[in-house]
N, C-alpha and C positions, 0 to 999 in steps of 0.2 A: 842595304840600302843605306844611306847615309843621314845622317840625321840633321834636322835645319834647326834653327833658332825658333823659329816662327812654329813648330812640333815642342820646343820644351817649352814655348811660353803658353801655350795650350795644355800641355800635360799639365801645368804648376797652376790653369785655373780652377781647378780640381780642389785646391788649398785655399781654404777660407779662413779669415783671420775671425776668432770666435767672437769678441766682441764688438770688432765694426763690420761685420757679417757680409763683407764682401770678398773677393778671392782676391789675393795680394797681388796679383798682376794687375786689376785694375785699379787696385790702392797705388799701384806704380812702388812696390817692395821690389820687385827682381829689378836687377843691378848686373852691368858685364856678365851676361853671359858669355861662352867661350865656348867652343866647339873645336876638340884637335882629336880626329880620328872619332874612335867609339867611347873618347873619354869629354863628359859635360861638365863646367862648371860655372858658377854664378854666386852671385852674393844677393842675401834679402835683408833690405834696410828696414827695420820696423822701429816703431816709434817711440821705442822707449828701452833704455840696456835692462829695466827692472820688469820685463815682460814674462808674464808669468808661466806661459803656453811655450814662449822659445824653442825648449828640446821636442816640445811635441811639434811643431811646426819644421822645423829643420828634418824631424824624422821624416810627416807628408811629403815635406819636399822630394826629398832623397826618391823613398819610395815611387813617388808619382813621375817622376823622371827615369827612372833606372826600368820604369815597365816597358819604354818607349823599346821600339824595335831598332838595333846594330848600339843600343848604350850600353855599354858593361864597366862603366865608372862613372860615379856621382862626386861631385865636390861642392857642400855650399858651404858659405861666408855667412855665419847670421853679424851684421853691424847694425847700429842703432842710429834715431838721429829723432830727438824729443823737438815736437812741432809747436812753432812758437805762438804764442796768444795773439789774438786780433788787436794788434794795439792801436792805442792813438797815434796820430801825428807828434805831438811833443811827449813821448814817454820818458819818465823819470828815471827808467830802469832799462832802457832799449838792449842790453845785450843777454835780457834774462828770458831765456823762453817760455816757462812757466810761473808763474806767481802762484802760493797756494797758500791762503791764513788758516791759520788751526785755531779754532776758536770754542767754548765752551757757553758761555752766557754766568754757567756760575763757576766759581773761586773753588780751588779745592779737589777737583776733578783728576789732579793729574795731567793736564794738557802740556803743561813744557817738557815733564819727562816722555810724554808720548814725541810730541815735537821733535825733541832730541835725538829721541832713538829712529826715529823716522826718518830723520836727514842720513844718521849715520848709516840706516840700511841702503836707501836709496845709492850713498857714495860706494857704501861697497860692490854697488852693481856694477862701479864704473862712472856713475853719473857726475858731473860739476855740479856741485849741491853750495848753495849759502839759506844761513841761518838768523832772521832777523828778530830778536825780541823786542816787540812794540809793546812789552808791558812797562810802562813809562814810569808808574809810581812801585812797582815791585819788581824791578827785573833779576830771573832768577838763571839766567841761562849761563854766567859767567861763574857763577859755584858750581851747577852741577856739572859743566863742562871741566871744572878745574881749573880754571886759567884767570879768578879773579883777580889777581893783582897784574894782568896784564895790561898793556896800554897804547894804544895804535899809535901809528902816527899820520902824516899827510906827505904827501908827494903828487906835485902834480894840481895843486889844489882840492885833492879829496883826500879823505881820508882812507886809510886802506883797510881792509878786517883782520882781524885776529883768524890764524889759521890754526886747527886742532882736529885731529883724528879725519883727517881729510875734508871739515866742512868749515868753510868761512864765513865768518860770525861779524856780527856786530848787534850792541847793547848800548843803555845807556848808562848800564850798570859799568864798562870800560869808562866813562870817563866822569864818574862820580868819584867822591872819595868815599873810606868806609865808612856806611853808617849814615853819610849824608840821606836826608829823606828830601823827596821831588815836593815841595808846593806849588805847582800849576794850576791853574786853571782850563779853561777847553780850550781859549783859543792858542794859546802854549802846546799845549798838547799835541794838536794838529801840526803848528809849526815844527815842530819834534819829530813828529813821522813824516812830515814832508821832509826834512834834513835829514835821517835816516837812510831814507830813498836815495835823494838825490842828490845827497853830499858824500856819499860813498862809492869807491872802487868796487864795485860789485863785479864789472867786468862779464866776460860771457860764462853762464851759467845755466845749466838745464832744468834745475827747481832752484827758489826761493820761497823756501817755508816761512811763514813768520807766524810769530806766538804772540798773539791778541792779548790784552789783559781781559779779564772777566765782564762781564756786562754787555751792553750795548750804547757802550757812552762813544765819545770824541774819537779815540784814537781807533777804533775799529768803523765807523764811518766815515774816519779820514779817510782810513787806508784802500777801503772800496771806494770812494772819488777820487779816487786820486791816481790809481792806477787798474788799469783793465784785469781783474783777477779771472787766472783761471778757475780758479773755484775755491770753496772753502770746507773745509775738515770738521764737524762737529763731536768735539767730543764728550762723551759722556758718562755717569755708573749708574750701576743699578739700583736708584733713587727717583721715587716719584717726581721729586721735588728737583732732582737733577734735569733730568728729562724734561719735565716741563720750563722749565728756564733756558736750556739747548734748545726748544722748540720757541722759546721767544726771539732768540739770537738768528736761528736760520729763515726768521721771519723778516728780520730787519734785513738778511742778507738780500732774500728775493726781493725787498723794496728796494735794493741798492744796485739791482740787476746784478747781481753776483751769484753765479749758481751753484747748490750746493752737493761737492763729491760727494759724501757720503758720512758715513757716521761710525766712529768708532767708540768701543766702549772699553772703559776701564776698570779697571778694581772687579772684574767679572768675578772665577770661583778662585776662591782660595787653595793654591798649592802648599801641602802642610812639608816643611824642608827638610821632614826627617822619612817621612814613610811615601812623602808624594802623592798621597791621596789626596782627591778635590773635594771640595765644598763651597754652596753656595750661601753666603754670610748675608748679602742683600737681596729680600725680595722685592725692591722696585723694577719700576719698568725698564726693561732690559734696551740694550743696543739692538737689538732686532727689531725688536717691537715700537722704537721710537721711529727706528730707520722705515719702516714699514707706514707707520702713521703720518710721515713724512714725503712718503712716497720717494724715497733716496735709496743709494745701495748702502747697503751693508758692507764697511770695509772689515770688519773683525771687532775681536776680544783682546785685549789683553789682561791676563791671570792676575790675579792681588797675590804679589810675591813679595814677601821681605828681602829679596836679595836687590829688588828695584828700588826702593829707598836708601836702603844702605849703601850701595854703591853710589846713587845719587850725592848723598850724603859726605859721601867720600871726594867726589868733583869725579866720579869718573862714569858713563853712561851702562847701564844694566849691560846693553848691547854689546858692548867692549869686554865688561869687566868677566860678565857670566854670559858669552856665546852659543851656552849650548843648554842652556835652560828654557825649560817652554816659553817665555815671555822670551824671550832669543828669538822662538820659530817665530812666536806671533807676529812679534814688529816687522821681520824678514817679511812673511806674508802678507799683513796691511800694505806694506810699502809696494809692494809688487801688484795689489790690488788697486790702490792709490795711484800709480802711476800709470795703471791701464784703463780707467775709468778719466784721467785727467787727458789720455790720450784721444778718448772717445769723444769728449767736450770740443777739444781743441780742433780737431778736424769736422767736428759736425758745425761749428762755429766757422770754420775758413771755408766749407762748402756753401754756408748759410750768405756767406760776407763776397761770395764769385757769384753765385745767383743772384742776389739784391745788385750784383756792378753790372752784371750783365742785362738786367731787365730795367735800370737806372734810379734801381730805389735805393740804391748804397751813396754815400757818400761820406765819405772818411773826413775826421773831425780834423778841423785848420787851428 
C-alpha cells in the first residue's frame, strides 16, 4: 500500500501544540511533505526557535507518521518563524516581529540584568534579537554588556546599533559622555524614546526587548503608545513592596492595552557559591504569588547568585561568563517560556484581527 500525503497529514493531526491547544496541521506548521516510496520527509515550522517542547513535538511527529502502514523511514526537520505583531500602518519598527517591554515599577530589582540575559538566551536559540535601553535617566546596558566605550555610527540617515554577544543594542548611554547626567522633562523623554525606536536601523528582528526605567512615568507610557507591543514582562523580587509596585506597573500597561506576558521573580533563593545549598532570604510575596494575583503566567525565577552581580560589574553577562551555574539554566528556561507565551498572544491577536476583518469590525489604523 502506497503512502499518501493526505494520510501523512491525517496522522499528524494527532500532534497538538501544548500551548496553542490545536493540532499542528490546523495551525499550518507542517510544510513540504515529500514521499519517496516508504520514506517520508517534512518540516515543522514552529512559532519560535526557543520553543521549549521542540524535541517532544519532533518525536511525536516521527512516531505518528512511522505508525502508518508502508512507512519505513521518517525525516522531520524542525524550523521556526516568529509570528509578527499586529502592527499599525505607520509602524516605527516595521522589521521587528515581536516587541517586548521589560518593566518592574520599582528600581533595584535587577530588571536590566534579567533583560540582558533573556536577550542572550533567545539569541542562543538562533533568534535575531535586539535590546533597547529605554532607561533614559540611568542607562546601564552599555556598562553591563562591556561596551560602554562604544559609539554608534550612522548609515543612510539611521543609527546603526552596537552588536555584542549576538545582540543588536541601542542605549542613550552610547551617545552620552561618561558621567554626563540627563536633565530632561516629560516631553523630551517621550521624544527620545521615539527617536531610539524610529531613528535606529534595527533591521529584521525576531525579538526586540525594551528595558524600561522603573516607575510608571513618561518612558513606559510613551513606549506603549508609540509601538504596538507584543506584551510586557513584569520583573519583581520577593518583597511585598516590590510586588505592590509591580502590580501598579501591570495596571498601567493594561490601561494602555498592552498585554502582560508574565512575571519573572529575580533574587529568589540564595545559592551558596561554596556548598550549593539554597535558602530563601526574602520572605515577601513571591513572583508566583504575584502572577496568580494578576492572573498572568509565571515565567520562572532567577536565584540570588553572587556570580550574577560579579559578571555584570565586569561587563560580561552571567549567562555568557557562567553558563553552567543555576542562574544560566533559569534564564534559558524563562526565555523559552517567554517566547512561547509571546507566540500565544501573537497568534491570538492575529486570529482576532482576522475574524474582525471578516465581520467588518476591524479597521486598520491609517
